[in-house]
C-alpha positions as CSV (number, residue, x, y, z in Angstrom):
1,M,31.0,-18.6,-2.7
2,S,29.6,-15.6,-4.6
3,A,28.0,-12.8,-2.5
4,L,24.5,-13.8,-3.7
5,E,24.8,-17.6,-2.7
6,L,26.0,-16.4,0.8
7,R,23.0,-14.2,1.2
8,Y,20.6,-16.9,0.0
9,R,22.1,-19.4,2.4
10,R,21.6,-17.1,5.1
11,L,18.0,-16.7,4.2
12,L,17.7,-20.5,3.9
13,A,19.0,-20.9,7.3
14,C,15.9,-20.0,8.6
15,Y,14.3,-23.1,7.8
16,P,14.5,-26.2,10.0
17,A,18.0,-28.2,10.1
18,A,16.1,-31.3,8.4
19,H,14.1,-29.4,5.7
20,R,17.5,-27.8,4.8
21,A,19.3,-31.3,4.5
22,E,16.4,-32.5,2.3
23,H,15.7,-29.4,0.0
24,G,18.3,-26.8,0.8
25,E,20.8,-27.3,-2.0
26,E,17.7,-27.8,-4.6
27,M,16.2,-24.5,-3.5
28,L,19.5,-22.7,-3.7
29,D,20.0,-24.2,-7.2
30,V,16.7,-22.6,-8.5
31,L,17.3,-19.5,-6.6
32,L,20.7,-19.0,-8.3
33,S,19.4,-20.2,-11.9
34,A,16.6,-17.5,-11.8
35,A,19.2,-14.8,-10.7
36,R,20.1,-12.0,-13.3
37,P,23.7,-11.7,-14.4
38,G,25.5,-9.6,-12.0
39,Q,23.0,-9.8,-9.3
40,T,24.7,-9.7,-5.7
41,R,21.4,-9.5,-3.5
42,P,18.1,-11.3,-3.3
43,S,15.1,-9.4,-4.7
44,L,12.6,-8.2,-2.2
45,A,10.1,-10.9,-3.5
46,D,12.5,-13.7,-3.3
47,A,13.4,-12.8,0.7
48,A,9.8,-12.3,1.5
49,D,9.1,-15.6,-0.1
50,L,11.8,-17.3,1.5
51,L,11.1,-16.0,5.1
52,L,7.2,-16.8,4.8
53,G,8.0,-20.2,3.8
54,A,10.3,-20.8,6.6
55,A,7.7,-19.3,8.9
56,R,5.0,-21.4,7.7
57,I,7.4,-24.6,8.1
58,R,8.1,-23.8,11.7
59,L,4.8,-23.0,12.6
60,R,3.4,-25.9,11.1
61,R,6.0,-28.1,12.9
62,A,5.2,-26.3,16.2
63,A,1.7,-27.0,15.8
64,G,2.6,-30.6,15.4
65,D,1.5,-31.2,11.7
66,A,3.4,-34.4,11.7
67,T,2.5,-35.9,15.1
68,G,-1.2,-36.3,14.7
69,S,-2.0,-33.2,16.5
70,P,-5.8,-32.0,15.8
71,W,-4.6,-28.3,15.7
72,P,-3.6,-27.9,12.2
73,G,-7.0,-29.3,11.0
74,A,-9.0,-27.3,13.1
75,L,-7.1,-24.3,12.4
76,A,-7.7,-24.9,8.5
77,V,-11.2,-25.4,9.3
78,A,-11.4,-22.4,11.3
79,G,-9.7,-20.4,8.4
80,F,-12.2,-21.7,5.9
81,V,-15.2,-20.5,8.1
82,S,-13.4,-17.0,8.6
83,M,-12.7,-16.7,5.0
84,L,-16.6,-17.4,4.3
85,M,-17.7,-15.1,6.9
86,L,-15.2,-12.3,5.4
87,L,-16.8,-12.9,1.8
88,A,-20.1,-12.8,3.5
89,D,-19.3,-9.4,4.9
90,G,-18.3,-8.1,1.6
91,A,-21.5,-9.4,0.2
92,R,-23.4,-7.3,2.8
93,F,-21.2,-4.3,1.5
94,A,-22.1,-4.9,-1.9
95,L,-26.0,-5.3,-1.1
96,N,-25.9,-1.7,0.7
97,V,-24.0,0.1,-2.1
98,P,-27.3,1.1,-3.8
99,Q,-28.6,2.7,-0.7
100,T,-25.3,4.0,0.3
101,G,-25.1,5.7,-3.3
102,I,-28.2,7.3,-2.5
103,L,-27.3,8.7,0.6
104,A,-24.1,9.7,-1.0
105,G,-25.6,11.5,-3.9
106,R,-28.2,13.4,-1.5
107,R,-24.9,14.5,0.6
108,I,-23.1,15.7,-2.9
109,D,-26.7,17.5,-4.0
110,D,-26.2,19.5,-0.5
111,G,-22.6,20.7,-1.4
112,A,-20.2,17.9,-0.3
113,T,-17.8,16.9,-3.1
114,L,-17.6,13.4,-4.7
115,W,-14.0,12.6,-3.7
116,G,-14.9,13.8,-0.1
117,M,-17.6,11.3,-0.3
118,L,-16.1,8.3,-1.6
119,P,-13.9,7.4,1.3
120,V,-16.7,8.1,3.7
121,Y,-19.2,5.9,2.0
122,F,-17.0,3.6,0.2
123,G,-13.6,3.6,1.9
124,T,-13.7,-0.1,2.9
125,A,-14.4,-1.3,-0.6
126,P,-10.9,-2.2,-1.2
127,F,-10.6,-4.3,1.8
128,W,-13.7,-6.4,0.7
129,L,-12.2,-6.7,-2.7
130,A,-8.7,-8.0,-1.5
131,W,-10.3,-10.5,0.5
132,T,-12.4,-11.7,-2.5
133,V,-9.1,-12.2,-4.2
134,V,-7.7,-13.8,-1.7
135,A,-10.4,-16.5,-1.3
136,A,-10.3,-17.0,-5.0
137,L,-6.6,-17.7,-5.0
138,A,-6.8,-20.0,-2.3
139,W,-9.9,-21.9,-3.8
140,R,-7.9,-22.2,-6.8
141,G,-4.9,-23.7,-4.9
142,A,-2.5,-21.0,-5.4
143,R,-1.9,-21.2,-1.5
144,R,1.7,-19.3,-1.5
145,H,0.1,-16.3,-3.6
146,A,-2.9,-16.2,-1.4
147,A,-1.0,-16.3,1.8
148,T,1.3,-13.4,0.6
149,A,-1.9,-11.5,-0.4
150,A,-3.6,-12.2,3.2
151,C,-0.5,-11.2,5.2
152,T,-0.5,-7.9,3.1
153,V,-4.0,-7.2,3.6
154,T,-4.3,-8.1,7.2
155,A,-1.1,-6.2,8.1
156,A,-2.4,-3.1,6.3
157,Q,-5.9,-3.6,8.3
158,V,-3.8,-3.9,11.6
159,V,-1.8,-0.8,10.9
160,L,-5.2,1.1,10.0
161,A,-6.9,-0.1,13.2
162,I,-3.9,1.1,15.4
163,W,-4.0,4.6,13.4
164,A,-7.6,5.0,14.2
165,A,-7.7,4.2,17.7
166,N,-4.6,6.4,18.4
167,F,-5.8,9.3,16.1
168,E,-9.7,9.2,16.4
169,E,-10.1,13.0,15.5
170,A,-8.0,12.6,12.1
171,P,-10.0,12.5,8.7
172,Y,-11.6,9.1,7.9
173,A,-10.4,7.9,11.1
174,F,-13.7,6.1,11.5
175,V,-13.4,4.4,8.2
176,A,-10.3,2.9,9.2
177,S,-11.9,1.9,12.6
178,S,-14.6,0.0,10.8
179,V,-12.4,-2.7,10.0
180,A,-11.0,-3.4,13.3
181,G,-14.1,-5.0,14.8
182,T,-15.1,-8.8,14.0
183,P,-13.3,-8.3,10.5
184,L,-10.1,-8.1,12.1
185,P,-10.1,-11.3,14.2
186,L,-11.7,-13.3,11.0
187,A,-8.8,-11.9,8.7
188,L,-6.0,-13.2,11.4
189,L,-7.9,-16.2,11.7
190,A,-8.0,-16.7,7.8
191,T,-4.1,-15.5,7.4
192,A,-2.8,-17.9,10.1
193,S,-4.7,-20.8,8.2
194,L,-3.0,-19.9,4.9
195,V,0.3,-19.7,6.7
196,A,0.5,-22.1,9.4
197,S,-2.1,-24.9,8.6
198,P,-2.8,-26.9,5.3
199,G,-5.3,-24.0,4.4
200,P,-8.9,-23.2,4.1
201,R,-9.4,-25.4,1.1
202,H,-8.3,-28.5,3.1
203,G,-10.5,-27.2,5.7
204,A,-13.4,-27.4,3.4
205,R,-12.8,-31.0,2.7
206,L,-12.5,-31.7,6.3
207,L,-15.8,-30.3,7.0
208,G,-17.6,-32.3,4.0
209,R,-20.1,-31.4,1.3
210,A,-22.9,-31.1,3.7
211,R,-21.4,-29.0,6.3
212,V,-19.9,-26.7,3.7
213,T,-23.5,-26.2,2.5
214,G,-24.7,-25.7,5.8
215,A,-22.1,-23.1,6.6
216,A,-22.7,-21.5,3.0
217,V,-26.6,-21.2,4.0
218,T,-25.5,-19.6,7.5
219,A,-23.3,-17.0,6.0
220,G,-26.3,-16.1,3.4
221,L,-28.6,-15.5,6.7
222,L,-26.2,-13.4,8.5
223,V,-25.7,-11.3,5.2
224,A,-29.7,-10.9,4.9
225,L,-29.9,-9.9,8.7
226,S,-27.5,-7.5,8.6
227,S,-28.1,-5.8,5.1
228,Q,-29.7,-2.3,5.2
229,P,-31.9,-3.0,2.2
230,L,-34.0,-6.0,4.3
231,F,-34.0,-3.9,7.4
232,T,-35.6,-0.9,5.3
233,L,-38.1,-3.3,3.3
234,L,-39.4,-4.5,6.5
235,L,-39.4,-1.3,8.4
236,Q,-41.2,1.0,5.4
237,G,-41.9,-1.4,2.9
238,D,-39.6,0.1,0.0
239,L,-36.0,0.1,-0.6
240,D,-35.5,4.3,-0.2
241,I,-33.3,5.6,2.6
242,P,-34.8,5.0,6.0
243,N,-36.8,7.6,7.2
244,L,-36.5,7.2,10.8
245,M,-38.2,10.6,11.8
246,K,-41.5,9.7,10.1
247,D,-42.6,7.5,13.0
248,P,-39.8,7.5,15.5
249,D,-41.2,5.4,17.9
250,R,-42.2,2.6,15.7
251,A,-38.6,2.9,14.1
252,Y,-37.1,2.7,17.3
253,G,-39.0,-0.5,18.3
254,F,-38.3,-2.0,15.1
255,A,-34.6,-1.4,15.4
256,Q,-34.5,-3.1,18.9
257,M,-36.2,-6.0,17.7
258,W,-34.2,-6.5,14.7
259,G,-30.9,-6.3,17.0
260,R,-32.5,-9.1,19.3
261,L,-33.2,-11.0,16.1
262,Q,-29.4,-10.7,15.1
263,L,-28.4,-11.7,18.4
264,A,-30.6,-14.8,18.7
265,A,-29.5,-15.5,15.2
266,V,-26.0,-15.4,16.0
267,L,-26.6,-17.5,19.3
268,G,-28.4,-20.1,17.4
269,I,-25.7,-20.4,15.0
270,A,-22.7,-20.5,17.6
271,V,-25.0,-23.4,19.2
272,L,-25.4,-25.5,16.2
273,A,-21.8,-25.0,15.0
274,C,-20.9,-26.4,18.5
275,A,-23.1,-29.3,18.4
276,A,-21.8,-30.0,14.6
277,L,-18.1,-29.9,15.6
278,S,-18.0,-31.1,19.2
279,R,-17.6,-34.9,18.2
280,S,-14.0,-34.7,17.5
281,A,-11.0,-33.2,19.3
282,Q,-10.3,-31.2,16.0
283,G,-13.5,-30.0,15.7
284,R,-13.8,-28.8,19.4
285,R,-10.4,-26.9,18.9
286,T,-12.3,-25.4,15.6
287,C,-14.8,-24.3,18.3
288,A,-12.2,-22.9,20.2
289,L,-10.8,-20.8,17.7
290,L,-13.9,-19.4,16.4
291,A,-15.0,-18.4,19.7
292,M,-12.5,-15.7,19.2
293,V,-14.5,-13.9,16.7
294,G,-17.9,-15.3,18.4
295,L,-17.3,-13.6,21.6
296,P,-16.4,-10.0,20.4
297,L,-19.7,-10.4,17.9
298,L,-22.2,-11.3,20.8
299,I,-20.8,-8.6,23.0
300,R,-21.3,-6.0,20.1
301,L,-24.7,-7.4,19.7
302,G,-25.8,-8.0,23.2
303,V,-27.6,-5.9,25.6
304,F,-24.9,-6.0,27.9
305,H,-22.7,-4.1,25.8
306,I,-23.7,-0.6,27.3
307,G,-21.8,2.8,26.5
308,A,-18.5,3.5,25.7
309,Y,-15.1,1.6,27.1
310,G,-13.6,4.4,28.9
311,D,-10.1,5.4,28.3
312,I,-8.9,2.1,27.4
313,P,-8.5,1.8,23.6
314,V,-11.3,-0.5,21.9
315,L,-8.4,-2.8,20.2
316,T,-7.4,-3.2,23.8
317,H,-10.8,-4.7,24.4
318,L,-11.0,-6.7,21.1
319,L,-7.9,-8.5,21.9
320,V,-9.3,-9.5,25.7
321,E,-12.6,-10.6,24.2
322,C,-10.8,-12.9,21.6
323,L,-8.6,-14.3,24.3
324,A,-11.3,-14.9,26.7
325,G,-13.3,-16.5,24.0
326,F,-10.4,-18.8,23.2
327,A,-9.5,-19.5,26.8
328,V,-13.3,-20.2,28.0
329,T,-14.0,-22.4,25.2
330,M,-10.6,-24.5,25.5
331,L,-11.5,-24.8,29.3
332,C,-14.5,-26.4,28.3
333,V,-12.8,-28.6,25.9
334,R,-10.1,-29.7,28.3
335,L,-13.1,-30.6,30.8
336,V,-14.9,-32.5,28.2
337,E,-11.9,-34.4,27.0
338,L,-10.4,-35.2,30.5
339,P,-12.6,-38.4,31.1
340,L,-12.1,-39.2,27.3
341,K,-8.4,-39.3,28.0
342,N,-8.7,-41.5,31.0
343,R,-10.9,-44.1,28.8
344,A,-8.8,-44.1,25.8
345,P,-6.2,-41.9,23.8
346,G,-7.8,-38.9,21.7
347,R,-7.5,-39.0,17.9
348,P,-8.2,-36.0,15.8
349,G,-10.6,-37.6,13.3
350,K,-12.8,-35.5,11.2
351,A,-13.9,-32.0,12.1
């Protein structure tokens, strides 16, 4: 046995025994036939691909993919919705680019440098572009490449968020922290869906055409309500940079009304989503997963989010909010399903 074959067998040992018995030798033959002459170690790409595949299969089995569990389908649907919301947030960023460019231009005219302003105003552009590429790969069926890219982007996002939380005074730390709010749990859900479920594309099929259309319309509404151009147009009747000092009282009142409108829209969407998904065990678990994003978003939009969080890092609060949203929703799900289990065994059904 060559050194390369031994090392490949060690990597293949990460797969479940049943999977190795059925596919192990075939996978090993493919890997060895693709090796370069004289190669003694697996390439970094091959090693990462094998480890990712092993993790994906083990997570699917742990989630009960072959036992009729509703969780894989729920994660697929939640991943689709999360990826759609990430694309919507990217569309919001793109809509804000013209006004952002005007503001950056004014700062440059005042003496700032172009290279100093690009990270400040457009520093998150690579993040949104990366998720657009991930979504395109997932939708075209290149799930393995999409999962690898999503893991890379999400890992970078987590590292940037931790760095920004611990070095708040560092240059551009606020840019890194801007992707540590609701985009972080969205990215984690989308990545988990690609790794541990049939994937967002399958989630869209489970939802059906009507619900996918409704989700797209909802995403468009959120883009409009969070875009700077619409806010400015309704405030002052043009698309120039908002002049808040021209009439401070009116601007303050309008900003408060705008925030209440955003909160009402998110609450309404949450109620409609629960009503649409709560008819099956799979749909109810989808609601629980999406609550990991919904609760942090409601807290940031709500009037009950006052002031700073004190000395506790913001990431800690984000984690607590995500877990609280999931736990409370799952408690409600269990209470709803308890009488159903007493009458008949539940089935996952369609989301």
